[in-house]
C-alpha positions, -999 to +999 in steps of 0.1 A: -828-419-431-795-414-441-804-381-453-823-374-422-794-385-401-772-365-422-794-335-418-797-340-382-760-344-380-755-313-399-780-294-377-762-307-347-729-297-362-743-263-372-758-260-338-726-271-322-708-246-344-731-218-334-727-228-298-690-231-302-689-197-319-711-182-292-689-198-265-659-187-285-673-151-288-683-152-251-648-165-242-632-139-264-654-111-249-647-125-214-609-127-223-610-092-236-629-080-206-604-098-183-575-083-204-591-048-201-597-053-164-561-067-160-548-037-180-569-013-159-558-030-128-522-031-140-525+006-149-540+014-114-512-007-098-487+011-119-502+045-110-502+035-073-466+023-077-457+056-094-475+075-066-458+054-039-424+060-057-431+097-059-440+098-022-410+077-014-388+101-034-405+131-017-400+114+017-364+105+009-358+141-002-374+154+030-354+130+051-323+140+032-331+177+038-339+170+075-307+150+078-287+178+062-303+204+084-296+182+114-261+177+103-257+214+097-271+221+132-248+195+147-218+210+128-228+245+141-231+232+176-197+215+173-182+247+161-199+267+189-186+242+215-151+243+199-151+281+199-163+281+235-137+256+245-110+278+227-123+309+245-122+291+278-087+278+271-076+313+262-092+326+294-075+299+315-042+306+298-046+343+304-055+337+340-027+312+345-002+337+330-016+365+351-013+343+382+022+333+372+032+369+367+016+378+400+035+350+418+067+360+401+062+396+412+055+385+447+085+362+447+106+390+434+093+414+460+100+388+488+135+383+474+141+420+473+127+424+508+149+396+521+180+408+503+173+443+514+169+432+550+200+411+547+219+440+533+206+462+562+216+436+587+250+432+570+256+469+572+245+469+609+268+440+616+296+456+597+292+487+618+292+466+650+324+448+638+340+481+630+331+494+665+344+462+681+376+465+661+380+501+672+373+492+708+398+463+705+425+487+692+418+513+719+417+486+746+449+470+734+465+505+732+453+514+767+464+480+780+498+483+765+502+519+779+490+506+813+515+477+813+543+500+802+534+525+829+533+497+854+567+484+842+582+519+844+568+524+879+584+491+888+616+502+873+616+535+892+608+517+925+632+489+918+659+500+893+676+467+894+647+449+875+664+425+852+664+430+815+640+402+809+611+423+822+620+451+799+623+428+770+589+413+779+572+447+780+588+457+747+576+425+732+540+431+746+541+466+731+552+452+697+527+422+697+496+443+706+495+463+674+504+432+653+476+410+668+450+437+662+461+440+626+460+402+621+424+401+636+412+429+612+423+409+582 
């Protein structure tokens, strides 16, 4: 019995060993399969990640190119706007200078016209003054002659006229040319 029990025990142990080896082999095969699947999955994930990274790099490159193109376009627009603004400023400056020159010419023309008309008026007034001075001299001369003739006539009609009247007439004759000379200056 003992030997039977030992044999049974050995058979059980051998059977348990076989079962254990089978389980172990199955477990190893399953582990290897899981590892292969995990490696395949990891490889697939790695490939997907590489593909996603490549796509991200491509998109980033495209975005960078688009951004650079957009920046270049904006830079060109800014330069065009700046050039246009400079052209407009130059046109406005040229127009302003032309207007200023035109206004200056008009002002100079008005000045020349006013000065010319004032000079003409001055000459006319000067001629009138000269005519009036000439008239004044002639009038004083005639008046003086008339008064002297009147005094002589009085002297002839009345020879006893006192010397005061004669002195007065001589004084009038002397004053008339002096007053006309004083008025001329």
